[in-house]
Structures are given as structure tokens and as C-alpha cells.
N, CA, C and O atoms as a DFTB+ gen file, in Angstrom:
376 C
 N C O
     1  1      85.702      89.739     101.658
     2  2      85.686      90.086     100.062
     3  2      84.615      89.438      99.542
     4  3      83.956      88.560     100.099
     5  1      84.459      89.895      98.457
     6  2      83.136      89.415      97.252
     7  2      84.155      88.642      95.628
     8  3      84.127      88.992      94.448
     9  1      84.983      87.458      96.372
    10  2      84.371      86.922      96.352
    11  2      83.840      85.538      95.332
    12  3      83.952      84.409      95.810
    13  1      83.211      85.737      93.780
    14  2      81.763      85.095      94.393
    15  2      82.368      83.185      93.249
    16  3      82.885      82.889      92.172
    17  1      81.492      82.112      95.194
    18  2      81.329      80.677      94.667
    19  2      81.514      79.860      93.012
    20  3      80.813      79.792      92.002
    21  1      82.535      79.457      93.330
    22  2      82.702      79.134      92.404
    23  2      83.555      79.777      90.808
    24  3      83.553      78.911      89.933
    25  1      84.063      80.783      90.489
    26  2      84.997      81.859      90.914
    27  2      86.393      81.338      89.871
    28  3      87.534      81.791      89.954
    29  1      85.945      80.345      88.971
    30  2      87.505      80.365      88.280
    31  2      88.755      81.622      88.489
    32  3      88.444      82.803      88.332
    33  1      89.855      81.309      88.773
    34  2      91.227      82.372      89.136
    35  2      90.447      83.456      87.827
    36  3      89.761      84.374      88.278
    37  1      90.559      83.341      86.211
    38  2      90.562      83.619      85.196
    39  2      89.671      84.965      85.248
    40  3      90.072      86.124      85.137
    41  1      87.957      84.359      85.506
    42  2      87.626      85.173      85.292
    43  2      87.849      86.354      87.020
    44  3      88.171      87.537      87.140
    45  1      87.620      85.673      87.673
    46  2      88.363      87.161      88.939
    47  2      89.086      87.554      88.604
    48  3      89.028      88.784      88.575
    49  1      90.298      86.932      88.098
    50  2      90.966      88.470      86.718
    51  2      90.034      88.886      86.248
    52  3      89.327      89.843      86.563
    53  1      89.981      88.179      85.455
    54  2      88.796      89.743      84.404
    55  2      87.516      90.675      84.932
    56  3      86.929      91.500      84.232
    57  1      87.116      90.250      86.790
    58  2      86.374      90.973      86.941
    59  2      87.694      91.905      88.314
    60  3      87.461      93.035      88.741
    61  1      88.984      91.056      88.745
    62  2      89.488      92.850      89.959
    63  2      89.864      93.564      88.210
    64  3      90.024      94.752      88.491
    65  1      90.002      93.486      87.176
    66  2      90.973      93.883      86.459
    67  2      89.296      95.070      85.710
    68  3      89.707      95.987      85.000
    69  1      88.155      95.043      85.817
    70  2      87.539      95.431      85.649
    71  2      87.403      96.909      86.529
    72  3      87.454      98.119      86.306
    73  1      87.261      96.258      87.324
    74  2      87.372      97.022      88.986
    75  2      88.172      97.626      89.098
    76  3      88.303      98.051      90.246
    77  1      88.966      97.972      88.325
    78  2      90.444      98.161      88.532
    79  2      89.765      99.495      87.889
    80  3      89.233     100.295      88.658
    81  1      89.783      99.818      86.056
    82  2      89.456     100.408      85.918
    83  2      88.329     101.218      86.110
    84  3      88.444     102.267      85.476
    85  1      87.019     101.114      86.902
    86  2      85.866     101.443      86.471
    87  2      85.730     101.348      88.269
    88  3      85.255     100.556      89.082
    89  1      86.364     102.503      88.295
    90  2      87.333     102.501      89.542
    91  2      85.621     103.531      90.047
    92  3      84.719     103.019      90.710
    93  1      85.599     104.821      89.572
    94  2      84.847     105.917      89.694
    95  2      86.098     106.884      90.207
    96  3      85.853     106.752      91.406
    97  1      86.602     107.265      90.197
    98  2      88.133     108.148      90.061
    99  2      88.485     108.716      88.367
   100  3      88.592     107.820      87.530
   101  1      88.577     109.497      88.111
   102  2      89.511     109.170      86.571
   103  2      91.241     108.481      87.352
   104  3      91.750     107.393      87.082
   105  1      91.822     109.598      88.375
   106  2      93.178     108.822      88.603
   107  2      93.789     108.559      89.489
   108  3      94.795     109.126      89.916
   109  1      92.688     106.708      90.288
   110  2      91.955     105.731      90.574
   111  2      91.776     104.672      89.303
   112  3      91.911     103.504      88.939
   113  1      91.292     106.252      88.853
   114  2      91.043     104.621      87.433
   115  2      92.293     104.233      86.203
   116  3      92.567     103.127      85.737
   117  1      92.837     105.432      85.929
   118  2      94.467     105.312      84.984
   119  2      95.528     104.118      86.136
   120  3      96.247     103.186      85.774
   121  1      95.282     104.560      87.392
   122  2      97.037     104.258      88.027
   123  2      96.060     102.885      88.654
   124  3      96.248     102.678      89.853
   125  1      95.529     102.391      88.289
   126  2      94.583     100.701      89.517
   127  2      94.560     100.175      88.385
   128  3      95.050      99.050      88.491
   129  1      94.224     100.405      87.258
   130  2      93.764      99.896      85.467
   131  2      95.556      99.685      85.349
   132  3      95.818      98.496      85.529
   133  1      96.520     100.328      85.156
   134  2      97.182      99.696      84.356
   135  2      98.671      99.119      85.270
   136  3      99.776      98.716      84.905
   137  1      97.896      99.369      86.849
   138  2      98.326      98.025      87.885
   139  2      98.465      96.340      87.830
   140  3      99.178      95.353      88.012
   141  1      96.423      97.185      87.187
   142  2      96.108      95.613      86.939
   143  2      96.265      95.089      85.704
   144  3      96.226      93.859      85.730
   145  1      96.473      95.683      84.346
   146  2      96.477      95.325      83.655
   147  2      98.388      93.814      83.514
   148  3      98.854      92.715      83.217
   149  1      98.564      95.243      84.064
   150  2     100.975      94.574      84.476
   151  2     100.340      93.628      85.232
   152  3     100.278      92.539      84.663
   153  1      99.695      93.685      86.656
   154  2     100.086      92.697      87.868
   155  2      99.430      91.483      87.871
   156  3      99.943      90.365      87.924
   157  1      98.121      91.810      87.804
   158  2      96.566      90.664      87.816
   159  2      97.140      89.673      88.118
   160  3      97.418      89.241      89.237
   161  1      97.587      88.775      85.900
   162  2      97.154      87.881      85.057
   163  2      98.977      87.034      86.088
   164  3      99.145      85.858      85.766
   165  1      99.651      87.375      86.718
   166  2     100.630      86.843      87.515
   167  2      99.906      86.285      89.210
   168  3      99.634      85.222      89.769
   169  1      99.861      87.297      89.411
   170  2      99.296      87.104      90.444
   171  2      98.759      86.261      91.536
   172  3      97.571      86.576      91.594
   173  1      99.092      84.996      92.794
   174  2      98.136      84.535      93.426
   175  2      97.570      84.399      94.157
   176  3      97.852      85.119      95.115
   177  1      96.392      83.464      94.355
   178  2      94.821      83.265      94.879
   179  2      95.062      84.705      96.172
   180  3      94.555      85.827      96.191
   181  1      96.023      84.050      97.106
   182  2      96.734      85.249      98.106
   183  2      96.671      86.543      98.116
   184  3      96.257      87.384      98.914
   185  1      97.307      86.562      96.758
   186  2      97.973      87.893      96.205
   187  2      96.262      89.240      95.909
   188  3      95.893      90.390      96.146
   189  1      95.725      87.677      95.121
   190  2      94.201      88.456      94.627
   191  2      93.723      89.285      95.198
   192  3      93.629      90.510      95.116
   193  1      93.164      87.936      96.289
   194  2      93.127      88.585      97.684
   195  2      93.242      89.922      98.351
   196  3      92.374      90.629      98.862
   197  1      94.535      90.087      98.214
   198  2      94.745      91.545      99.124
   199  2      94.573      92.753      98.238
   200  3      94.755      93.864      98.735
   201  1      94.299      92.655      97.196
   202  2      94.832      93.938      95.854
   203  2      92.888      94.078      95.681
   204  3      92.503      95.238      95.533
   205  1      91.162      92.384      95.709
   206  2      91.241      92.889      96.504
   207  2      90.287      93.987      97.306
   208  3      89.581      94.989      97.193
   209  1      91.008      92.676      98.493
   210  2      90.899      94.046      99.684
   211  2      91.459      95.144      99.462
   212  3      91.784      95.542     100.580
   213  1      91.713      95.736      98.865
   214  2      92.074      97.086      99.141
   215  2      91.164      97.820      97.887
   216  3      90.377      98.704      98.225
   217  1      91.212      97.661      97.262
   218  2      89.856      97.477      96.201
   219  2      88.637      98.639      97.059
   220  3      88.265      99.804      96.914
   221  1      88.239      97.065      98.317
   222  2      87.282      97.223      98.956
   223  2      87.000      98.365      99.153
   224  3      85.964      98.954      98.843
   225  1      88.718      99.088     100.156
   226  2      89.331     100.298     100.252
   227  2      88.100     101.814     100.393
   228  3      87.667     102.520     101.304
   229  1      87.887     101.680      98.438
   230  2      87.202     102.813      97.921
   231  2      88.561     103.370      97.361
   232  3      89.770     103.180      97.489
   233  1      87.725     104.127      96.702
   234  2      88.727     105.337      95.382
   235  2      89.638     106.491      96.572
   236  3      90.857     106.556      96.733
   237  1      88.271     107.513      97.452
   238  2      89.451     109.307      97.697
   239  2      90.632     107.712      98.915
   240  3      91.828     107.915      99.124
   241  1      90.059     106.643      99.362
   242  2      91.224     106.242     100.584
   243  2      92.636     105.218     100.109
   244  3      93.559     104.874     100.847
   245  1      92.476     104.937      98.880
   246  2      93.276     104.202      98.146
   247  2      94.191     105.051      97.213
   248  3      95.242     104.623      96.736
   249  1      93.574     106.573      96.956
   250  2      93.537     107.702      96.662
   251  2      94.680     108.519      98.113
   252  3      95.780     108.956      97.775
   253  1      94.363     108.589      99.184
   254  2      95.347     109.065     100.035
   255  2      95.997     108.603     100.729
   256  3      96.589     109.219     101.615
   257  1      96.099     107.009     100.465
   258  2      97.288     106.353     100.409
   259  2      98.636     106.332      99.895
   260  3      99.744     106.080     100.368
   261  1      98.097     106.743      98.569
   262  2      99.438     106.677      97.430
   263  2      99.547     107.698      97.339
   264  3     100.319     107.778      96.384
   265  1      99.229     109.154      97.796
   266  2      99.532     110.149      97.377
   267  2     100.634     110.579      98.744
   268  3     101.705     111.183      98.796
   269  1      99.791     109.957      99.718
   270  2     101.108     109.562     101.019
   271  2      99.980     110.933     102.091
   272  3     100.497     111.536     103.032
   273  1      99.000     111.088     101.819
   274  2      97.707     111.793     102.639
   275  2      98.025     112.087     103.724
   276  3      98.483     112.961     104.461
   277  1      97.299     110.165     103.544
   278  2      97.075     109.099     105.268
   279  2      98.314     107.793     105.110
   280  3      98.734     107.310     104.058
   281  1      98.669     107.473     106.387
   282  2      99.911     106.885     105.902
   283  2      98.613     105.547     106.127
   284  3      97.561     105.779     106.722
   285  1      98.984     104.067     105.479
   286  2      99.170     102.760     105.071
   287  2      98.399     101.877     106.409
   288  3      99.359     101.291     106.910
   289  1      97.656     101.650     106.896
   290  2      96.935     101.315     107.563
   291  2      98.105      99.560     107.968
   292  3      98.875      98.911     107.260
   293  1      97.859      99.480     108.746
   294  2      98.967      98.198     108.912
   295  2      97.691      97.252     108.427
   296  3      97.194      96.987     109.522
   297  1      97.494      97.093     108.191
   298  2      96.105      96.289     107.695
   299  2      96.312      95.560     106.475
   300  3      96.506      94.412     106.077
   301  1      96.150      97.050     105.949
   302  2      96.080      96.717     104.604
   303  2      98.599      97.095     103.721
   304  3      99.082      97.406     102.632
   305  1      99.043      96.838     104.817
   306  2     100.041      96.846     104.875
   307  2     100.975      95.592     104.295
   308  3     101.521      94.726     104.979
   309  1     100.991      95.664     103.554
   310  2     101.335      94.250     102.745
   311  2     101.697      94.426     101.037
   312  3     101.202      95.340     100.377
   313  1     102.760      93.264     100.373
   314  2     103.577      92.836      98.972
   315  2     102.759      93.145      98.285
   316  3     103.091      92.914      97.123
   317  1     101.059      93.901      98.426
   318  2     100.620      94.193      96.955
   319  2     100.196      94.976      97.224
   320  3      99.370      95.296      96.369
   321  1     100.255      96.388      98.925
   322  2     100.241      96.771      98.680
   323  2     101.464      98.278      97.847
   324  3     101.271      99.246      97.112
   325  1     102.660      97.644      98.548
   326  2     103.522      97.657      98.413
   327  2     104.245      97.678      96.802
   328  3     105.283      98.123      96.311
   329  1     103.548      97.242      96.523
   330  2     103.948      96.361      94.889
   331  2     103.385      97.885      93.921
   332  3     103.781      98.402      92.877
   333  1     102.073      98.276      95.100
   334  2     100.771      99.401      94.069
   335  2     102.002     100.510      94.749
   336  3     102.851     101.074      94.058
   337  1     101.933     100.582      95.476
   338  2     102.934     102.021      95.675
   339  2     104.295     102.730      94.893
   340  3     104.770     103.843      94.666
   341  1     104.647     100.895      94.585
   342  2     107.574     101.665      94.058
   343  2     105.460     101.705      92.547
   344  3     104.750     102.696      92.717
   345  1     105.089     100.910      91.726
   346  2     104.056     100.796      91.041
   347  2     103.197     102.330      90.803
   348  3     102.693     101.953      89.745
   349  1     102.770     103.434      90.928
   350  2     102.194     104.750      91.005
   351  2     103.747     105.202      91.250
   352  3     103.733     106.201      90.531
   353  1     105.108     105.149      91.786
   354  2     106.319     106.146      92.010
   355  2     106.963     106.104      90.691
   356  3     107.514     106.943      89.978
   357  1     106.733     104.954      90.610
   358  2     107.510     103.946      88.522
   359  2     107.206     105.462      87.570
   360  3     107.812     106.343      86.960
   361  1     105.161     104.816      88.131
   362  2     104.278     106.117      86.600
   363  2     104.973     106.976      86.210
   364  3     105.225     106.959      85.006
   365  1     105.734     108.381      87.297
   366  2     105.123     109.334      87.521
   367  2     107.117     109.714      87.305
   368  3     107.596     110.677      86.706
   369  1     107.891     108.578      88.028
   370  2     108.875     108.826      87.236
   371  2     109.007     108.727      85.357
   372  3     110.083     108.760      84.760
   373  1     107.790     108.617      84.767
   374  2     107.982     108.010      83.070
   375  2     108.453     109.823      83.445
   376  3     108.876     110.550      82.546
């Protein structure tokens, strides 16, 4: 993980929000940006760790997981990924 030494939780949330909005792929920028705005403010340290790890997988991989083009590997299949998948489905149904 890329957590910075001495970084407080609010600074970390802001950094992860920025990373979510500026991923490089327009599709994931929108989805992850909206997800981060909604969920990062209430995530625990553990959930922030899991989310940061998901971001480190990279845009094409995250996009493939969320579109069902690739199965989510067991090491990424956690409560944050489930929340992200549900969020994507909710966004599509609007």
C-alpha cells in the first residue's frame, strides 16, 4: 500500500478521492470518483487499506472486474469490492 507515514485519516481520504477521480480512464474516473465521494468519508482504516489495494490493481483491471469481463480474484474479493460492485449496479439502474 502507498499509505504515507504520519498521514492522518482525513488526508488519506482526500488523497484516495483524488486518485479515484484521476485514474486515467474516463469510465473508471466517473465510477470510482462517485463511489469515493459517497463512501470514503465513512470508511474505516481497514476499508481504506482494501480500497487503496483495489486502486493499485489499475484501471483496466478494475474496469474488467466491474463489467464482469474478468472474475474478481479471491485476494480482492472483500466487503469493499462488493460495495463497489453494488454501487456500479445501482448507478447503472438510474
